[in-house]
GUMILO-973008 format. One record per residue (C-alpha): residue in three letters; residue number from 1; chain; x, y, z. Coordinates in nm, 3 decimals. Layout:
N
{atom "ALA",NUM,"A",{X,Y,Z}}
...
This chain:
290
{atom "MET",1,"A",{1.493,0.095,-0.435}}
{atom "ASN",2,"A",{1.225,0.237,-0.206}}
{atom "ALA",3,"A",{0.899,0.375,-0.320}}
{atom "SER",4,"A",{0.951,0.706,-0.145}}
{atom "ASN",5,"A",{1.239,0.787,-0.375}}
{atom "SER",6,"A",{1.073,0.642,-0.675}}
{atom "LEU",7,"A",{0.755,0.836,-0.627}}
{atom "SER",8,"A",{0.874,1.154,-0.458}}
{atom "LEU",9,"A",{0.782,1.467,-0.650}}
{atom "THR",10,"A",{1.121,1.626,-0.579}}
{atom "ALA",11,"A",{1.458,1.545,-0.455}}
{atom "ALA",12,"A",{1.666,1.790,-0.250}}
{atom "PRO",13,"A",{1.778,2.091,-0.461}}
{atom "LEU",14,"A",{2.134,1.965,-0.510}}
{atom "PRO",15,"A",{2.378,2.180,-0.703}}
{atom "ARG",16,"A",{2.322,2.125,-1.069}}
{atom "LEU",17,"A",{2.688,2.045,-1.136}}
{atom "LEU",18,"A",{2.654,1.724,-0.918}}
{atom "GLY",19,"A",{2.276,1.693,-0.914}}
{atom "ALA",20,"A",{2.288,1.577,-1.277}}
{atom "PHE",21,"A",{2.485,1.273,-1.167}}
{atom "ILE",22,"A",{2.287,1.139,-0.881}}
{atom "LEU",23,"A",{2.365,0.790,-1.002}}
{atom "LEU",24,"A",{2.094,0.599,-0.805}}
{atom "LEU",25,"A",{1.817,0.815,-0.942}}
{atom "PHE",26,"A",{1.968,0.806,-1.292}}
{atom "LEU",27,"A",{1.996,0.425,-1.290}}
{atom "PHE",28,"A",{1.683,0.342,-1.104}}
{atom "GLY",29,"A",{1.487,0.572,-1.339}}
{atom "THR",30,"A",{1.581,0.343,-1.624}}
{atom "GLY",31,"A",{1.395,0.022,-1.706}}
{atom "CYS",32,"A",{1.570,-0.299,-1.605}}
{atom "SER",33,"A",{1.604,-0.408,-1.966}}
{atom "SER",34,"A",{1.811,-0.102,-2.055}}
{atom "VAL",35,"A",{2.016,-0.031,-1.740}}
{atom "ARG",36,"A",{2.327,-0.216,-1.861}}
{atom "LEU",37,"A",{2.317,-0.015,-2.197}}
{atom "VAL",38,"A",{2.264,0.313,-2.012}}
{atom "TYR",39,"A",{2.539,0.248,-1.756}}
{atom "GLY",40,"A",{2.786,0.164,-2.034}}
{atom "HIS",41,"A",{2.748,0.510,-2.165}}
{atom "LEU",42,"A",{2.743,0.687,-1.830}}
{atom "ASP",43,"A",{3.105,0.810,-1.856}}
{atom "TRP",44,"A",{3.035,0.975,-2.192}}
{atom "TRP",45,"A",{2.718,1.127,-2.054}}
{atom "MET",46,"A",{2.888,1.268,-1.749}}
{atom "ASP",47,"A",{3.183,1.399,-1.948}}
{atom "ARG",48,"A",{2.959,1.578,-2.195}}
{atom "ASN",49,"A",{2.736,1.736,-1.929}}
{atom "LEU",50,"A",{3.025,1.836,-1.695}}
{atom "ASN",51,"A",{3.210,2.004,-1.978}}
{atom "LYS",52,"A",{2.889,2.183,-2.076}}
{atom "TYR",53,"A",{2.924,2.377,-1.755}}
{atom "LEU",54,"A",{3.306,2.392,-1.729}}
{atom "ASP",55,"A",{3.375,2.466,-2.096}}
{atom "LEU",56,"A",{3.719,2.311,-2.104}}
{atom "GLU",57,"A",{3.964,2.269,-2.394}}
{atom "GLY",58,"A",{4.278,2.082,-2.478}}
{atom "ALA",59,"A",{4.467,1.930,-2.185}}
{atom "GLU",60,"A",{4.204,2.040,-1.930}}
{atom "GLU",61,"A",{3.931,1.860,-2.131}}
{atom "ASP",62,"A",{4.146,1.547,-2.152}}
{atom "LEU",63,"A",{4.200,1.552,-1.771}}
{atom "LEU",64,"A",{3.837,1.579,-1.714}}
{atom "SER",65,"A",{3.764,1.277,-1.936}}
{atom "GLN",66,"A",{4.030,1.090,-1.737}}
{atom "ARG",67,"A",{3.880,1.180,-1.404}}
{atom "VAL",68,"A",{3.533,1.082,-1.522}}
{atom "ASP",69,"A",{3.673,0.744,-1.639}}
{atom "GLU",70,"A",{3.830,0.694,-1.300}}
{atom "PHE",71,"A",{3.498,0.782,-1.129}}
{atom "HIS",72,"A",{3.305,0.536,-1.350}}
{atom "ARG",73,"A",{3.565,0.263,-1.284}}
{atom "TRP",74,"A",{3.543,0.325,-0.907}}
{atom "HIS",75,"A",{3.168,0.338,-0.915}}
{atom "ARG",76,"A",{3.137,0.015,-1.112}}
{atom "GLN",77,"A",{3.375,-0.182,-0.896}}
{atom "THR",78,"A",{3.282,-0.058,-0.552}}
{atom "GLN",79,"A",{2.931,0.091,-0.554}}
{atom "LEU",80,"A",{2.728,-0.137,-0.780}}
{atom "PRO",81,"A",{2.791,-0.448,-0.557}}
{atom "ARG",82,"A",{2.665,-0.238,-0.267}}
{atom "TYR",83,"A",{2.349,-0.143,-0.456}}
{atom "ALA",84,"A",{2.295,-0.505,-0.555}}
{atom "ASN",85,"A",{2.334,-0.629,-0.194}}
{atom "TYR",86,"A",{2.086,-0.373,-0.075}}
{atom "LEU",87,"A",{1.823,-0.436,-0.347}}
{atom "GLU",88,"A",{1.844,-0.811,-0.272}}
{atom "SER",89,"A",{1.782,-0.736,0.094}}
{atom "LEU",90,"A",{1.482,-0.529,0.013}}
{atom "ALA",91,"A",{1.349,-0.798,-0.218}}
{atom "ALA",92,"A",{1.375,-1.050,0.074}}
{atom "ASP",93,"A",{1.149,-0.825,0.275}}
{atom "VAL",94,"A",{0.879,-0.782,0.007}}
{atom "ASP",95,"A",{0.670,-1.076,0.121}}
{atom "ALA",96,"A",{0.634,-0.904,0.457}}
{atom "PRO",97,"A",{0.686,-0.536,0.386}}
{atom "ASP",98,"A",{0.734,-0.292,0.667}}
{atom "ALA",99,"A",{0.579,0.036,0.574}}
{atom "SER",100,"A",{0.633,0.202,0.913}}
{atom "ALA",101,"A",{0.772,0.548,0.921}}
{atom "LYS",102,"A",{1.086,0.424,1.082}}
{atom "LYS",103,"A",{1.155,0.160,0.819}}
{atom "LEU",104,"A",{1.086,0.402,0.531}}
{atom "ALA",105,"A",{1.319,0.662,0.699}}
{atom "GLU",106,"A",{1.591,0.393,0.726}}
{atom "ILE",107,"A",{1.562,0.310,0.355}}
{atom "GLU",108,"A",{1.574,0.680,0.263}}
{atom "GLN",109,"A",{1.879,0.733,0.481}}
{atom "GLN",110,"A",{2.051,0.438,0.302}}
{atom "VAL",111,"A",{1.988,0.584,-0.041}}
{atom "ASP",112,"A",{2.127,0.919,0.091}}
{atom "THR",113,"A",{2.436,0.735,0.200}}
{atom "PHE",114,"A",{2.483,0.578,-0.137}}
{atom "TRP",115,"A",{2.443,0.925,-0.299}}
{atom "HIS",116,"A",{2.689,1.089,-0.055}}
{atom "ALA",117,"A",{2.962,0.837,-0.128}}
{atom "SER",118,"A",{2.937,0.901,-0.503}}
{atom "ALA",119,"A",{2.909,1.284,-0.463}}
{atom "THR",120,"A",{3.219,1.279,-0.236}}
{atom "MET",121,"A",{3.420,1.081,-0.480}}
{atom "LEU",122,"A",{3.317,1.287,-0.776}}
{atom "SER",123,"A",{3.391,1.606,-0.599}}
{atom "ASP",124,"A",{3.730,1.490,-0.497}}
{atom "LEU",125,"A",{3.815,1.399,-0.855}}
{atom "ILE",126,"A",{3.667,1.707,-1.031}}
{atom "LEU",127,"A",{3.733,1.988,-0.779}}
{atom "PRO",128,"A",{4.114,2.005,-0.853}}
{atom "ILE",129,"A",{4.010,2.090,-1.212}}
{atom "VAL",130,"A",{3.752,2.341,-1.104}}
{atom "ILE",131,"A",{3.982,2.542,-0.887}}
{atom "GLN",132,"A",{4.223,2.596,-1.179}}
{atom "LEU",133,"A",{3.967,2.775,-1.386}}
{atom "ASP",134,"A",{4.070,3.122,-1.489}}
{atom "ASP",135,"A",{3.848,3.437,-1.465}}
{atom "GLN",136,"A",{3.699,3.385,-1.812}}
{atom "GLN",137,"A",{3.611,3.029,-1.744}}
{atom "ILE",138,"A",{3.461,3.117,-1.410}}
{atom "ASP",139,"A",{3.249,3.380,-1.582}}
{atom "ARG",140,"A",{3.124,3.112,-1.831}}
{atom "LEU",141,"A",{3.059,2.873,-1.554}}
{atom "ALA",142,"A",{2.844,3.134,-1.373}}
{atom "GLU",143,"A",{2.654,3.212,-1.686}}
{atom "ASN",144,"A",{2.596,2.844,-1.767}}
{atom "VAL",145,"A",{2.467,2.781,-1.411}}
{atom "ARG",146,"A",{2.241,3.080,-1.428}}
{atom "GLU",147,"A",{2.096,2.971,-1.766}}
{atom "GLU",148,"A",{2.032,2.620,-1.631}}
{atom "ARG",149,"A",{1.852,2.760,-1.324}}
{atom "GLU",150,"A",{1.619,2.966,-1.533}}
{atom "LYS",151,"A",{1.528,2.669,-1.760}}
{atom "SER",152,"A",{1.479,2.453,-1.460}}
{atom "LEU",153,"A",{1.240,2.703,-1.289}}
{atom "GLU",154,"A",{1.043,2.744,-1.619}}
{atom "LYS",155,"A",{1.000,2.370,-1.641}}
{atom "TRP",156,"A",{0.884,2.329,-1.286}}
{atom "GLU",157,"A",{0.629,2.607,-1.315}}
{atom "LYS",158,"A",{0.463,2.432,-1.615}}
{atom "SER",159,"A",{0.505,2.069,-1.519}}
{atom "LYS",160,"A",{0.230,1.968,-1.273}}
{atom "ARG",161,"A",{0.074,1.734,-1.524}}
{atom "LYS",162,"A",{0.410,1.599,-1.643}}
{atom "ARG",163,"A",{0.516,1.531,-1.270}}
{atom "GLU",164,"A",{0.196,1.342,-1.217}}
{atom "LYS",165,"A",{0.267,1.124,-1.524}}
{atom "GLU",166,"A",{0.623,1.068,-1.404}}
{atom "MET",167,"A",{0.514,0.961,-1.063}}
{atom "ARG",168,"A",{0.266,0.712,-1.206}}
{atom "LYS",169,"A",{0.531,0.586,-1.453}}
{atom "GLN",170,"A",{0.770,0.514,-1.169}}
{atom "ALA",171,"A",{0.509,0.346,-0.959}}
{atom "GLU",172,"A",{0.407,0.123,-1.250}}
{atom "ARG",173,"A",{0.783,0.044,-1.317}}
{atom "TRP",174,"A",{0.805,-0.111,-0.969}}
{atom "LEU",175,"A",{0.449,-0.239,-0.914}}
{atom "GLY",176,"A",{0.299,-0.304,-1.255}}
{atom "ASP",177,"A",{-0.055,-0.187,-1.325}}
{atom "LEU",178,"A",{-0.195,0.043,-1.055}}
{atom "THR",179,"A",{-0.538,0.008,-0.891}}
{atom "PRO",180,"A",{-0.783,0.302,-0.908}}
{atom "GLU",181,"A",{-0.713,0.358,-0.539}}
{atom "GLN",182,"A",{-0.352,0.387,-0.601}}
{atom "ASP",183,"A",{-0.410,0.633,-0.887}}
{atom "ALA",184,"A",{-0.618,0.846,-0.652}}
{atom "MET",185,"A",{-0.336,0.845,-0.399}}
{atom "ILE",186,"A",{-0.091,0.986,-0.659}}
{atom "ASP",187,"A",{-0.335,1.246,-0.769}}
{atom "HIS",188,"A",{-0.385,1.362,-0.419}}
{atom "GLN",189,"A",{-0.004,1.368,-0.365}}
{atom "VAL",190,"A",{0.043,1.600,-0.668}}
{atom "ALA",191,"A",{-0.249,1.826,-0.562}}
{atom "SER",192,"A",{-0.134,1.865,-0.203}}
{atom "THR",193,"A",{0.248,1.890,-0.248}}
{atom "THR",194,"A",{0.407,2.175,-0.054}}
{atom "PHE",195,"A",{0.681,2.212,-0.308}}
{atom "ASP",196,"A",{0.752,2.571,-0.419}}
{atom "PRO",197,"A",{0.981,2.587,-0.731}}
{atom "LYS",198,"A",{1.055,2.961,-0.667}}
{atom "ARG",199,"A",{1.185,2.885,-0.327}}
{atom "ARG",200,"A",{1.400,2.608,-0.465}}
{atom "ASP",201,"A",{1.529,2.848,-0.732}}
{atom "ALA",202,"A",{1.613,3.101,-0.470}}
{atom "GLN",203,"A",{1.807,2.844,-0.268}}
{atom "ARG",204,"A",{1.991,2.724,-0.588}}
{atom "GLN",205,"A",{2.080,3.084,-0.666}}
{atom "LEU",206,"A",{2.222,3.134,-0.312}}
{atom "TRP",207,"A",{2.431,2.810,-0.352}}
{atom "SER",208,"A",{2.567,2.903,-0.698}}
{atom "ASN",209,"A",{2.648,3.255,-0.585}}
{atom "THR",210,"A",{2.827,3.132,-0.279}}
{atom "PHE",211,"A",{3.021,2.871,-0.487}}
{atom "ILE",212,"A",{3.119,3.116,-0.773}}
{atom "THR",213,"A",{3.226,3.384,-0.528}}
{atom "THR",214,"A",{3.433,3.147,-0.328}}
{atom "LEU",215,"A",{3.594,3.002,-0.642}}
{atom "ARG",216,"A",{3.663,3.353,-0.776}}
{atom "ASN",217,"A",{3.798,3.521,-0.459}}
{atom "LYS",218,"A",{3.977,3.210,-0.311}}
{atom "PRO",219,"A",{3.974,3.305,0.053}}
{atom "ALA",220,"A",{4.160,3.114,0.316}}
{atom "GLY",221,"A",{4.036,2.755,0.325}}
{atom "TYR",222,"A",{3.846,2.796,0.005}}
{atom "GLU",223,"A",{3.913,2.445,-0.130}}
{atom "LYS",224,"A",{3.754,2.292,0.180}}
{atom "LYS",225,"A",{3.464,2.527,0.151}}
{atom "LEU",226,"A",{3.407,2.441,-0.211}}
{atom "ARG",227,"A",{3.416,2.070,-0.134}}
{atom "ASP",228,"A",{3.163,2.115,0.148}}
{atom "LEU",229,"A",{2.935,2.305,-0.083}}
{atom "LEU",230,"A",{2.944,2.027,-0.344}}
{atom "VAL",231,"A",{2.904,1.741,-0.098}}
{atom "ASN",232,"A",{2.668,1.910,0.155}}
{atom "PRO",233,"A",{2.464,2.179,-0.030}}
{atom "GLN",234,"A",{2.209,2.157,0.243}}
{atom "SER",235,"A",{2.449,2.348,0.467}}
{atom "LEU",236,"A",{2.321,2.668,0.308}}
{atom "TRP",237,"A",{1.961,2.576,0.368}}
{atom "SER",238,"A",{1.750,2.826,0.566}}
{atom "PRO",239,"A",{1.528,2.699,0.843}}
{atom "ASP",240,"A",{1.232,2.782,0.626}}
{atom "TYR",241,"A",{1.365,2.583,0.330}}
{atom "GLN",242,"A",{1.465,2.294,0.549}}
{atom "GLN",243,"A",{1.112,2.278,0.682}}
{atom "MET",244,"A",{0.978,2.263,0.330}}
{atom "GLN",245,"A",{1.213,1.972,0.246}}
{atom "ASP",246,"A",{1.115,1.789,0.567}}
{atom "GLN",247,"A",{0.750,1.825,0.465}}
{atom "LEU",248,"A",{0.814,1.694,0.117}}
{atom "ARG",249,"A",{0.996,1.388,0.255}}
{atom "GLN",250,"A",{0.711,1.322,0.495}}
{atom "GLN",251,"A",{0.459,1.348,0.225}}
{atom "ALA",252,"A",{0.652,1.101,0.004}}
{atom "ARG",253,"A",{0.677,0.867,0.304}}
{atom "THR",254,"A",{0.306,0.881,0.360}}
{atom "LEU",255,"A",{0.235,0.819,-0.004}}
{atom "THR",256,"A",{0.476,0.518,0.001}}
{atom "ALA",257,"A",{0.325,0.376,0.318}}
{atom "ASP",258,"A",{-0.027,0.413,0.173}}
{atom "ILE",259,"A",{0.066,0.243,-0.155}}
{atom "LEU",260,"A",{0.258,-0.039,0.015}}
{atom "ALA",261,"A",{-0.036,-0.113,0.242}}
{atom "SER",262,"A",{-0.262,-0.141,-0.069}}
{atom "ILE",263,"A",{-0.043,-0.350,-0.298}}
{atom "THR",264,"A",{-0.195,-0.668,-0.454}}
{atom "PRO",265,"A",{-0.034,-1.005,-0.469}}
{atom "GLU",266,"A",{0.048,-0.946,-0.831}}
{atom "GLN",267,"A",{0.210,-0.607,-0.759}}
{atom "ARG",268,"A",{0.412,-0.765,-0.464}}
{atom "ALA",269,"A",{0.551,-1.025,-0.705}}
{atom "HIS",270,"A",{0.635,-0.753,-0.966}}
{atom "LEU",271,"A",{0.811,-0.552,-0.705}}
{atom "LYS",272,"A",{1.024,-0.842,-0.588}}
{atom "SER",273,"A",{1.111,-0.936,-0.945}}
{atom "SER",274,"A",{1.203,-0.578,-1.033}}
{atom "LEU",275,"A",{1.434,-0.548,-0.738}}
{atom "LEU",276,"A",{1.608,-0.871,-0.817}}
{atom "LYS",277,"A",{1.647,-0.787,-1.185}}
{atom "PHE",278,"A",{1.821,-0.459,-1.102}}
{atom "ALA",279,"A",{2.040,-0.635,-0.856}}
{atom "ALA",280,"A",{2.145,-0.895,-1.114}}
{atom "ASP",281,"A",{2.214,-0.620,-1.373}}
{atom "PHE",282,"A",{2.437,-0.442,-1.121}}
{atom "ARG",283,"A",{2.633,-0.759,-1.042}}
{atom "ILE",284,"A",{2.683,-0.818,-1.418}}
{atom "LEU",285,"A",{2.805,-0.459,-1.465}}
{atom "ALA",286,"A",{3.029,-0.470,-1.160}}
{atom "ALA",287,"A",{3.206,-0.781,-1.303}}
{atom "GLN",288,"A",{3.273,-0.619,-1.642}}
{atom "GLU",289,"A",{3.590,-0.426,-1.718}}
{atom "HIS",290,"A",{3.559,-0.058,-1.790}}
């Protein structure tokens, strides 16, 4: 796991329906000691949260549970070994870390590739259920998404101090105790971020309105459009919003490079150990039966 993703103030504003299940962030945000326990309950957690939006009953609810189980099984067997391989490759580079912009962009791109694979699989399994929703269910879905957007915006507008704590917590998880210099770097990142929660909310509203309207009206080619919206929500980003996201990624990359350039021998050893522990946990989980 790279520091830019661990320390970044904000990920791309993915649709909440899938954004809740960004598996890398979910798993890597969990301590090594509990990742196996958390992953073992991932299917239950996904089922509960998906149904919170879709509000299914009876046979539809049973089908959703079956699809979530299928996704969990696929992810365990095919994706966790990929994560383990990649974390081990990063651990091998810790003794001579490359904090260049090019290297950090490559790591970021690999994490995006992992996420895209999971988002695509999940979309392909869940979308056939979503397109069968009746008008009343679509109305409830729209209302659930609206309520979640409003809650999220309220949290972001009040959470500067909380975000600072979370960034520090993630940094300490990978590096151990931070130096005063590194603490100052994080403080500066929080103070200077260009993230605007209202602009993110407006973009999420555009996405949800487009998705719900397409689902309700079912124009020609609507299934492909819905899938594209789930897997590639950035297709609706305006140039202005894309610029903000690019700036955020660049800020995260700069913070990562600065911290990596300042790590102590003890922090280097801690980082390598953490990467290998996660990799080992993923291999154990991949070998288990669902």
